[in-house]
C-alpha positions in Angstrom: 162.7 -131.4 15.4 158.7 -130.8 16.5 157.6 -128.2 14.3 159.4 -129.4 11.5 156.9 -132.4 11.7 154.2 -130.8 12.1 155.2 -128.7 9.4 156.3 -131.4 7.1 153.2 -133.5 7.6 151.2 -130.4 7.3 152.9 -129.4 3.8 153.5 -133.4 2.7 151.2 -132.8 -0.5 150.1 -129.9 -2.6 146.4 -130.1 -1.6 147.0 -129.9 2.5 149.5 -127.6 2.0 147.3 -125.0 0.4 144.7 -125.6 2.8 147.8 -124.8 5.4 148.3 -121.4 3.8 145.2 -120.2 3.4 144.1 -121.2 7.4 147.6 -119.9 8.6 147.1 -116.3 6.3 143.5 -115.9 7.1 144.1 -116.4 10.9 146.8 -113.8 10.1 145.2 -111.4 8.0 148.6 -110.6 5.9 149.3 -112.4 2.9 152.7 -110.7 3.2 153.3 -112.2 6.8 152.2 -116.2 6.0 154.4 -115.1 2.1 158.0 -114.2 5.2 157.2 -117.3 7.5 157.2 -119.8 4.1 160.5 -118.1 3.2 161.6 -118.3 6.9 160.4 -121.9 7.4 162.6 -122.9 3.7 165.5 -121.0 4.8 165.2 -123.5 8.4 164.8 -127.0 6.7 161.6 -127.2 8.5 159.9 -127.8 4.7 161.4 -127.7 1.2 161.2 -125.4 -1.6 158.6 -127.9 -3.7 156.5 -128.6 -0.4 156.2 -124.4 -0.1 154.3 -123.9 -3.5 151.1 -125.5 -2.4 151.0 -123.2 0.8 151.3 -120.1 -1.5 148.5 -121.3 -3.6 146.6 -121.0 -0.5 148.0 -118.0 1.0 146.6 -116.6 -2.2 143.6 -117.6 -1.3 143.5 -116.7 2.3 144.5 -113.2 1.5 141.0 -112.7 0.3 139.6 -113.1 3.9 140.2 -109.6 5.7 139.0 -108.0 1.7 135.4 -109.6 2.3 135.2 -108.5 5.6 136.1 -104.9 4.7 132.8 -105.7 2.1 130.9 -107.3 4.1 130.9 -103.4 6.0 132.7 -104.8 9.7 134.4 -101.9 9.8 131.3 -100.5 12.0 132.6 -102.8 14.5 136.2 -102.0 14.9 136.0 -100.5 18.1 134.2 -103.5 19.2 137.1 -105.8 17.5 139.7 -103.4 19.8 137.9 -103.5 22.8 137.4 -107.6 22.6 140.9 -108.2 21.2 142.5 -106.1 24.0 140.2 -107.3 26.6 141.5 -111.2 25.3 145.0 -110.2 25.3 145.3 -108.7 28.5 143.6 -111.4 30.8 145.5 -114.2 28.7 148.4 -116.1 29.5 151.5 -115.2 27.5 151.7 -117.1 24.4 148.5 -118.9 25.0 145.5 -119.2 22.6 143.5 -116.9 23.6 146.5 -114.1 23.4 147.2 -115.1 20.0 143.7 -114.5 19.1 142.8 -111.3 20.8 145.9 -109.9 19.0 144.3 -110.7 15.7 141.0 -109.6 16.8 143.0 -106.0 17.7 145.3 -105.9 14.9 141.7 -106.5 12.9 140.4 -104.1 14.6 142.3 -101.4 14.4 142.7 -102.3 10.7 139.0 -101.4 10.0 139.2 -98.8 12.2 141.8 -96.9 10.0 139.7 -97.6 7.3 136.6 -95.9 8.7 138.9 -92.4 9.1 140.1 -92.7 5.9 136.8 -92.8 4.5 135.9 -89.9 6.2 138.8 -87.7 4.9 139.0 -89.0 1.5 135.1 -87.2 1.5 136.9 -83.6 0.4 138.3 -85.0 -3.0 135.2 -85.5 -4.3 135.5 -82.6 -5.5 138.8 -81.5 -6.1 140.0 -81.9 -9.7 143.2 -83.1 -10.2 142.9 -86.0 -7.8 139.7 -86.9 -10.1 142.3 -86.3 -12.9 144.4 -88.5 -11.6 142.2 -91.5 -11.1 140.6 -91.1 -14.8 143.7 -92.1 -15.5 143.6 -95.3 -14.6 140.7 -96.2 -16.5 143.9 -97.4 -18.8 144.7 -101.1 -17.2 148.6 -100.9 -17.8 148.8 -97.5 -15.4 146.6 -98.9 -12.9 148.0 -102.5 -12.6 151.3 -100.2 -12.4 150.3 -97.9 -10.0 148.4 -100.3 -7.2 151.8 -102.1 -7.4 153.6 -99.9 -6.5 151.3 -98.3 -3.7 151.6 -102.2 -2.4 154.9 -101.8 -2.4 155.0 -99.5 -0.8 152.9 -100.0 2.2 153.5 -103.7 2.4 149.8 -104.8 2.2 147.5 -105.8 -0.3 144.6 -105.4 2.0 145.2 -102.4 2.9 145.7 -100.9 -0.2 142.2 -102.7 -1.9 140.5 -101.2 1.1 141.6 -97.9 0.3 140.3 -99.3 -3.4 137.4 -100.0 -2.3 136.7 -96.9 -0.5 137.8 -95.0 -3.8 135.1 -97.3 -5.5 132.2 -96.7 -3.1 132.7 -93.0 -3.1 132.2 -92.7 -7.1 136.0 -92.2 -8.1 136.8 -95.5 -10.1 135.1 -97.2 -13.0 135.4 -101.0 -12.5 137.7 -101.4 -15.0 140.4 -99.3 -12.7 139.3 -101.1 -9.8 139.6 -104.5 -11.3 143.3 -104.0 -12.5 144.2 -102.0 -9.1 143.3 -105.8 -7.3 145.7 -107.1 -9.7 148.3 -104.8 -9.3 147.7 -105.3 -5.3 148.5 -109.1 -6.4 151.0 -108.2 -7.5 152.8 -105.9 -5.4 151.9 -108.0 -2.1 154.9 -110.5 -2.9 157.3 -107.9 -2.3 157.4 -108.5 1.4 158.5 -111.8 0.4 161.5 -111.0 -1.6 162.9 -108.1 0.4 163.1 -111.2 3.4 164.7 -113.9 1.0 167.2 -111.2 0.7 170.7 -113.0 1.5 168.8 -116.7 2.4 170.3 -119.5 1.3 168.9 -120.6 -2.2 165.1 -122.4 -0.3 164.4 -119.0 0.8 165.0 -117.5 -3.0 163.5 -119.9 -4.9 160.0 -119.7 -2.9 159.6 -115.6 -3.2 160.8 -116.2 -6.6 157.8 -119.0 -6.9 155.1 -116.5 -5.3 156.1 -113.7 -7.7 155.6 -115.6 -10.9 152.4 -117.9 -9.0 150.9 -114.2 -9.0 153.0 -112.3 -12.5 151.1 -115.9 -14.3 147.6 -114.9 -13.0 147.9 -111.2 -13.9 149.5 -111.8 -17.5 146.6 -113.7 -18.0 143.9 -111.8 -16.8 144.7 -108.1 -17.6 144.3 -108.8 -21.6 141.5 -110.2 -21.2 140.3 -107.9 -18.1 136.9 -106.9 -19.7 136.1 -111.0 -19.7 137.6 -111.7 -16.3 134.7 -109.1 -15.1 132.3 -110.9 -16.6 133.2 -114.1 -15.4 133.3 -112.6 -11.9 129.2 -111.8 -12.6 128.8 -115.1 -13.7 130.2 -116.2 -10.8 128.1 -114.5 -8.8 125.3 -115.5 -11.2 124.6 -112.1 -11.8 123.8 -110.3 -14.8 126.9 -108.2 -16.5 126.4 -104.5 -14.8 128.3 -101.9 -17.0 128.0 -98.6 -14.8 128.3 -95.2 -16.2 126.7 -92.6 -13.3 128.5 -91.5 -9.9 125.3 -93.2 -8.1 125.9 -96.7 -10.5 130.0 -96.8 -10.0 129.2 -96.2 -5.8 126.5 -98.6 -5.6 128.5 -101.4 -8.4 132.4 -101.3 -8.1 133.2 -102.3 -4.0 131.1 -105.4 -4.4 133.3 -106.2 -8.0 136.6 -105.1 -6.1 136.4 -107.8 -4.0 134.1 -110.5 -5.7 137.4 -110.1 -8.3 140.1 -110.2 -5.5 138.1 -113.6 -4.9 137.1 -114.9 -7.5 141.3 -114.2 -9.3 142.9 -115.9 -6.5 140.5 -118.8 -6.1 141.2 -119.8 -9.8 144.6 -118.8 -10.1 145.4 -121.4 -6.7 143.1 -124.5 -8.0 144.2 -123.9 -11.6 147.9 -123.9 -10.9 147.3 -126.7 -8.3 148.4 -129.5 -10.6 151.3 -127.7 -11.4 153.2 -127.4 -8.8 156.2 -129.6 -9.4 156.6 -128.2 -13.4 156.3 -124.9 -11.1 159.1 -125.4 -9.3 160.9 -127.0 -11.7 161.2 -123.6 -14.0 162.1 -121.5 -10.7 164.8 -123.8 -10.1 166.0 -123.3 -13.4 165.4 -119.6 -13.0 167.1 -119.7 -9.8 169.5 -122.6 -10.1 170.9 -124.7 -6.0 174.4 -123.7 -7.1 173.5 -119.9 -7.5 172.7 -119.5 -4.1 175.0 -117.0 -1.7 175.0 -119.5 1.6 174.7 -117.1 4.4 178.2 -116.6 5.8 179.0 -119.1 8.7 180.3 -117.7 12.3 184.0 -118.5 12.4 
């Protein structure tokens, strides 16, 4: 009951819900984990489906944090994160705040370390023709979105996918348009974990996962056809003149920053753009997934 009261207080309106979703996702460094938690909270009756929508918008913003950390080149400090996280977890009391913080730092360190290793492993691909031909096909927006969506669904981590995309961009493999299109695909693919987690759950849990997919789909459907205008918007937000890189060196210097910046702009604009319409979105999802349609989990005899 105490947990239920706390969660309801934190999500009692859409703004507080957004802030809560952002903080939780930033700490966990995983939008998949946060969305699955929301599915579980609604399933357990801790919060209502309507309350979860504001939190889902906050999850969208929070998912930008690990990608920004990678863009700041913190991967070079991966071993320091691992060491500090392990030390905090080892000397802390079980289930204490210090232990959880240690786990978070350890997880970030392992993520950064893996990205660093992948970067070194990809260097020989610079001269591998089939791989380069595959990446050239990503200049088509639809192809890049679909490929990134499938990849994200497979490994269930948009942060990991975008980190890999940034590595490819940093080695001159991807065009600016392809990088941004893959950002859009990763944002769609990250909803897959919540959808899977809601299978067999009560109607509220299913509605949460569908709402999460709907929020992302709205953003991608609006942005993908206007991808060149969106790229210009990203530069405008950064107070920079638009750059259209062509040489490999220009791509290496431009694309990684564009990938991380476009991920931030996309999710922040999406969150604040849809925040006033959470009630409307909730009503639409209820039309798609009516309360009476869901299958309740079987009760024990």
